[in-house]
N, C-alpha and C positions, 0 to 999 in steps of 0.2 A: 351616335344616331341610332331608332330603331331599326331592327332589319326585321327585312319579311322574306321569308319562306323564296318566294319568287323574284325579288328585288336582284334586279339586271347587275349582271358583273361589272365591278367598277373596275377600272388603270391597275389601281394597288392592289384588286386584288388577281388580274390578269398576272400581274407582275411575280406576286404571291406565289399565284399556279407553276410559273416556270420557277421560280427560287425550288421551290421543294422539289419537282418534278427532277431539275439539275442537284438538288443536293442526295436524291434518293439515285444516282448513277443511271438520268434513263433521256441524259439530253448527253448526248457529242456533239462535237464541233458538225458534223452534216446533219444532225438532226434538223430536221423542219416538224412546227407545226402546223398539219395539215387540218387540223381542227381543237378549237380549244372553245367549250361553251359553259353556261350554265349545268352541270346536274340535278334538274328537278326533282325535288320528293315528291313521293309517291305522295297521290290524291287525298286520303285519308290525314296520312300527317299535315297537312297545308291548311286544309279543311280545319285541322283540330288547332292548330296556332293560334295562339292568344297572343298580342301586344304586349310585348317584354319575355315573352320565351327565348330561350338561346335557340338558338337557328347550327346547323350542322351544316357549313357552306360546303358543295363539292362541287368537283369539275370535273369535268370528259376531255378527255383528249385523245389525238388519233395524231402517232410520230410515225416519220416517216424519215430514214437514214439515208439521205441521198446517196451514202456511195455505196451502202450494198444492197440496197432495194427492202429491206426487214421494215414490215411496219407493225406496228402495237398500238391496242387503245390500251386507255390506262382513267381510272378512278381515283380521286384523291379529295382528300378534304382537309380545305383550306382552314377550318374549323382545330379540327386533331393535326394538322401537321399531319398528317399519316395518306399513305397510298393504300388503297381500299382496295385493288386488287390492278393488274395487269395481265394484259391480253394477247398473245399472239396471233397477226393475221396471217391467216396462208392464201395468198389471192389468189391462187389458184378454186379454192371453194369459196373462198369468205370474199370476194373483191380485192380492190384496191381502195387508198386513202382516195379523197377527193384531190382534186386537180389543183396546185399552186400554183399563186400568179406567177410566181419567178422560175416557173417550167414553161410556162407560156412565152417568159421569152427567150430560156435558152436554146427554145425549138427552129429559132431565127440561124444563131449560129449554126447548130447539128446540122441543117438541110443544104445550107449553104457550102459547108466546107465540103458535101460531100461530089465526090464524085459522079456521080448517075444521075445522082438528081441532077445535077448543073448540065450535064451532059441532054435532058430534057428538053432544058431548060433553049440550048442551042439550038434543037430540035426546033423551037418552034420559035425559033428569030429575037431572043432575048440576051442578051451579051450585058446591059448594064444592071446587075443583080440587087445594088441599094436597091432598086426601084421595085422591086418585086416583096410582097408583104405574103408570108408564110401565113399561114390561118392552123393554128393545130385545135384538132378538136378530139373530144372523149370517141375512144376506138369500139365500144362495146365488145360485144364477144360472142363472135360467129364462129370459135370452133375452132380457127386460124393457129397451124401447130409452131408456128415460130413467134405466134405471140404469149403462146401459155408461159403462165405463173410472171409473164415477164410485166414491165410496169411502161405502158404504151400511150401515144398518142396517133393518130392519125390527121396527114399535114395535106389540107390545100392552098394553094397559093393563087392569088392576084396582084397585077401590074399597076403603078400606079404611070402616071403620065409623069407626073413632075410628084416633088416630097405634098402638095397640100393640094393633089388629085385624089377625090376617094376610091380606093382598087377595086370597091365591090362591082365597079359599071364594067372590070377590065377580067373577068376569071383567065386562068388559064386552065382550061379542060382538060382532060383526059391525064392526069398528071397525080397520085398522088404517093406520099411517102408516111413509109409505117415505122417510126422514132422510137426507141427506148429511150428512155429518159436516165435510168443509171446508169447504162452501158455511153451511153449519150452518141447512137448513131444512129445510121438509117439502118433497120436489117430488112428489109424490103419496100419495093417501089413497083409502084404499077408504073409505067409510061405506055397507056392505052392508045387511042385515035389520038393524032393530032388535029386539033378544030380552030376554026378561027377565033384570034381573040375581040372579042366585043373594041371597036375605035369611040366611037361616043360618049363624051363623058356626062358625066350626073353630078354636078355637086351644088346640092341642094343650101348650099350657104353663100353661095357665089350667084350676084345677081345678073352678073352678063347671061347665064344661065337660066336664071329663074326669072328678071324682066326686073323693070323696077318697081317696088311694092307698093301697094294696091293705098289710097288715101281717102277713100270710101269710107271706111271705118272711124263713125265717132266714139269717143272714151264710153264705157260703163264704169260706173266705181261700184265697189261693192263696200257699202259703208254701215258698221254696229259701234253709232256714237256712245253710245253706252259700252262701249266693250262686248265680250261675246256674253251667252249664257253659260259656259261651261265653266267647272274648275281643275284643277290640277295641283295633286300636293302628293309630291313622290311616287309620281306615276300610275296617283291613282287619278282616272277621271270620274266626275260627276256634272251630269247633263241632264235637267229635267229628270223623270224617272230613273234615268238608267245610271248605272254605276262599273267600272271597268278598271283592272292594271294593265297598263302597257309594257310590254315586254320584246324584248329585241334576240335571236336566235341566230346564230350564224350562219344556218343554214337556212333556218326557215323563212330568214325574218322579220317583220312583223307577227307577234302574237299578241291575240288578247285571252288576258285571263279573268276568268271569274268575273262573266258580263250577266248584270242581275238586274231586276225592275224594282226601285223600290217600292211597296206598298203600304202608304201609313207607314206602320213604325218600322218594317221588318223588311231586307233587301229578297226579294226571292231570285232563288237562282233558274238561269236558263243555259249556259254554254260556259260549262266551269275553263275549255282550253279551245280556242279556236284558230286554226295558222291553215297556211296554203305550205304541206305537206311534201309533195313529190311534184313535180311536173315532167310528162317526157316530150318530143318533138318528133315524130317519126317520121322520115321522109320517103319519098314511095317511088324514087328514079331505083328501078332494080340492076345498073349497070354495074362494072367493077369499078368505077370510079366512087359512088355514091349509095351502093346497097347497107352498106353500114351504118349508115347517119340518121338515129336515135337519141337526141339529147335527153339526158334528165339534167334538168338545168338547177335543182334544189339540190340532188344527192351528187352530181360529180362536180359541178362551179360552185354551189353555195349562193344563193339567192343573197343568204344577207351582209357574204361576203361582196358582193357586185352593188350594193345600193349605191345610188346617186346621195350627192346634195343637194336638196332641192334649194329652188331660187323663188324668194318674193316676186308676186305679181307672173311668173312663168307657169310655176304647179300649181300652187293654189292662191283663190284671190281670196281678201275679207280679213278680218281679225285672227290674225293665225297664234298655233301655239306649235312651234317646231321642238323634237327630240331629238338630243345627239346620240349617235349612236357609237358604242365603244366595242372595237373589234381586236381579235388577238392577231397579230403576220404573222408569218411563216417561222418567223423568229422567236417568237411567244410575247412580244410587247406588244403593249397597247397602240391600238390605230385610231384613232376618233375623226369619225363622219361627221360634221357638223348637217344641221336639218335631217338626219336621216328621214325620219318621220313626221309628216303635213297633221295637224289636227285643226279643222274649222266645219262651222255651222255654214249651210248653204237652204237657200230660199228650193223649196219643191211643189211649187203649183197649188194647185188646190188640196185641199183637207178632204174636209167636207163641205155644202149647201144643202139647203134645200128655202125654195120658194113655193109656200103653201096656199092652194089656191081657199079653202077656207079659213083658215085665220088674217091670211096675206103677212104672215109675218117672212121673214126672207134673212138669212143669215148665212155666213161663208167664213169659214175660218181658212186660214194660210197654212201646210204643212210643212214643215224643216228637217232638214236633216243632219247630223253632226259625221263627218268627213275622216276618217282615220287612214290615210296612207302612206303608200312609200314606192319609189321606183328603182328598177334595178336597169343593168346594162349586160347582158350575157351577148358576147362577140358581136353581131349585124343587130341580133333583137334587143329594144326595151321593154319592160315590160312595169304594168303600172297597177298595184293590187290597192283596189280600195273598198273597207268595209262602210259601210252606212247605216247608222241606226234611224230608226224614225220616230214621230212622235206617238204613233197607234202601235210601238212594240213590234214594226216589223225590223228585221236584221237583211243585211242583201251583202252579197261581195261580187263586186266587179273587176273583173283585168284588161287590164288595156292594151291592148299590143300592139305595137307599133315600130318604129326604127326602122329599120334593111331588112327586104328580103334577099335570102341568100340565093344566088346566081349561078349560072352557068351557059354553056355557050351555046345556042336553043337552035337543033336538028328539024329540019323540019319535018313539022306534025308530030312533034313530038307527044306519046300518050301519056306521058308525066310531068310534063311541063309546059310552063306559061309564058310565051311570047310578049314580056314586057315592056321592050324597046330595041331597037334594028339589030338582029342578029342575037340577040340577050335571052337567055332562059329563068326562067324563077321556078324550081319543083316545087310538084306539088305534096304537102305535109300539110299534119295536124298540129296541134299545140293542144294537149288534154293535161287538167291540173286535177291537182289531189286534193281536194280541205278535209282535214281531220279535225272534228266535231264532235268533242268531249263533252256528249250532254249531260244535265242534271236540269231536264224541267220541273222545278219545284221541288227538286229533292235526288237522292243518287239513283234509287231507283226508279228506271226508264222501262218503254214497253214500245215495240213499233208495227204500225197498221202500215199495209199497203191500202190504198182507195185509188177504185175507177167508176168511170164512168159506167151506168148500166139500162142500155133502152131496154126495149121491154115489147113482145110480140102481143098484135092485138089477140086480145082473148076473152075468155069472160070476168076475168077480174079489169080486164084493161080493151075494153069493145068499141074504141074510138082511136086506139094505138097512141096515144098522148103521151102516156106513160111512161116516164123513165126514174131511176131509181141510184143507189151507191152502194157499187162492194165494197166492202172491206173484208179484208185477208188476215191474219195477225202473224207474222213474222220469229216464229221461236226458237231458232237455232242459229245456229249461224250457217249453215250449208243453207239455207231459206230465205237468209239476211243479204244475198250478193245479188243483187236484180239488176235490171236494166228499164232504164225509162220508157215512156211510150205514151209523147203527147197527144194521140189521137184518141188514146182510151183515159185521158187527162188523170193520168198516172200520178201521184204525188204520195208522198210518206208521214205518216203524224205519228212525233215524238212523244207518250204520253206520260204523267206521273204513274207510278202506283199506286200511292198512297196520296193523292190530293185532287179532289173534285170541286167544281164549281158550286154558284148557289143552283145549277140545274141538275145535281149529282152527277154529274158526266165528269171523267177523267181531265181534268187541263192538260191542255197539252200545245207544242207546236208543230206546223206542218212543215215539211221541206218540196220546195217546188220547183224543179229541175228544168231546165231550158229542152232536154231531150233532143241532142243531136248525134250522128254517129257515133258510138265508141270506136276504139282503135282498130283498124283497117288493114292492118297487119295480120296476113293467115293464121290462126290459131296455132301453129306447126311450125310458125319460125321462132327462129331467136330473139326477135323484138318482143312478139307475144309472151315469149317465157320467162323476158326481164322485165316488162311493161305487163304483168298480169293484174296489177289493176287496176289498167286503164279497160279493160274487157268487160266491164261494168259499171255502171253508171252509182250502184248503191251498196257500201259493205255494213251490215251492223255487227262488230264485235266484242265480246264480251270486255270490260276494260283489263289494261294491264301495264305497268307503268314499262316494261321494256319493249310493247311493241310501238313504238313511233312513228316509223315511216312506210310506206303505200310498199315501197317496192326493196324494203329491206334498210340492213345501218350501212353496209356500203356498196351500193351499186355501179359504181366506177369498174368496168369490166367485171363485175360479177355474172356468174354460168347462169344465172335465171333462176327462177321457182321462189323466191325468199319473200318476205313481206307480206302481202295480202293473202294472199294463194294458201304461204303455209298459217300464217295465223289460224284463217278460217277452217284449216282440215281437222282441228280437235273440233268442230262443231256444237262448240258449247251452247249452253239456253242464253238466249241471249231476255225472254222473258221477264218484265219483274227484273231486271238487274244493273247492276252500274254498264251500263253498253258506250260503247264511240262507235260515231256516226264515219262514213270514208265517203265520202260525193266527189265521181269525177265528172270532169263537165269540159269544156273545151269545143273550137272550130275546125273542120277539114280547112284548109285556106286553100282554094284554087289562086294563084294570084293575078292581077288583072295590071294594064297600061296602070293605073290611077293607082297601083302602090307601087308606083316606081317616077322617083331615086329615091323616095321614103314613103312612107306608107302612114296614110290618116289611121287614127286608132279604129280596133277593130274588138268589140265587144263579145266577154261570155262572161258566165257568171250563175248565179241561182239568189232563191231566197228563200228565209225563214220568216215565216209571219203567226203568229197567234191564233190559237183554232179553240176557244172555251176555256184560255187563261185568263183573260177577266171576263167579268160578267156581265160589260156591255162597253159599250165605246169609250175607252183610257182617256180619249181625245176632247169630252163634254167640255172641259174647264178649260181648256184652250183660250183665250182670249181675243179680241179682236183686234189684229194691230193697227195701233191708227194712222202709221205712215201710209197703210195700202186706203185709205179714203172708203173703208167697205167695213158695212155692219148691222148693224137693226135698221130697216127700211119698216116708216110707217104704210097703212095701207092707199090704196086707192091708185097703185098704179099696177094694178097686173089684171090683166083681162082674165076673167071667170069662161071655163070652157064646159059645157055640159045641158 
């Protein structure tokens, strides 16, 4: 089999990687693989690759010794059978490896063995500890002296009335255990106010609670009798004029590589690599029980490792192509997740339409999109990440947040939580995602302009006050490239080629259109803002550097802060006519409502990239009339003329 440099790691390669690290004395009986993934070659190596060229297959592993807490990052070559580098991680300055699935399970035993925690439960009238569900959460880094240099999780607890009862409805508020995962003990217990445990059950999978299913919805069938319009070969997808490679990373999940548009006999590059490289979910409650909650779901929990197996007819409708994911477990053994990524086409309404009053022609075409998606479950929340490619060259990312809101005991008139059921609170929080867009609009060298509307005052050039124009500002250095969205100014960012022009002589470009919702609401001087610096800006533009992969740095778990984008842009490199990466932060401030309980309807966030002068005219003029739509060319005689 021919190997491409970006080919996903196979089960055999994962086994080979573990054996190689073992042979080099890097794996002891207490060593766990917190991460094992493909170390992608740098961009120029990949772009220079020709079919049949030898490929150096390298992996990156983050190893954690559960006996000592020692951690190291290893890069090794499977092709050469060599360990290229071993770096020791200093937890105080570098942060901790990501959280392991098995650590989440051991926490249950650790807290239930702790006399202080058991006494705290007893104070709240809880004696059957089998029905208590400790929920281990990323500790962050708030300078708590007892946690310095230690591998820690913070544990909140929830109560079940019986084994099939959903525990989120019954938070045991006021108690947090700080657990040292290496010493396997509670090192600090916060036992604050004793608050009532909400009683009402909320089992969204129980007909007794939901009522009988409605019978009024008639079937909708999505059929493609001749099959889908896309083809997939060795993870390379072609659909209409689009072509790209599907990747899957244990940390980022789905990655789109080398996204381009076929124009005649050449493929024009648009995005070299697109992924959701980090996300943070900071909470607003300043109480001693919850001030520390600010999860980095990609860096701390690994989005790719939390991926769901998708089910036909539930998660995607129509003619589906699934990609399985192969991931390394904590022992460095391959674990296959079936149907991890879903690929399908969707009808998307009208693409373009015109009824002409002079010629009496009437034309309508249908838009459709290609959907590439995956879903993850991180604790109580579920997130769907949907990339959309449209017939007209538009690219879109939509994140669907659903699942169950985090819960607390509701204190009357709380300023930081909403009451979603009797006595049940849901703290205010944000979901902020950062998409890493390694741009390559018609070539390696690109530039970014910020565009805004510009109303003009009445004056000699504008006597009637109707004039407005558009202001364009070139972002020349990384410091200038850190920007905030402004919807009222119509602010967008245009990424243009430094070398390629359209037939009008202007640079071909794509435009990033942000939603423009609030950025990080934590105080700029807070630990949260220090660790999630990326979330203080909607846009960052950096010079491409293969080592700069993550918005909050390499190891964000318990990291003291300042890593990632703030550090990357400190160099203030030139970004004009350079190989550049865009980092776009977007998302929602969530003030939960009763309708979000007991399970939350999807809340949408995202952004759009659309072509601006990338094409010389509407690229969908050749889209045919769809016979099944009974729409198409109409003769004259059916239009009313106005005039």
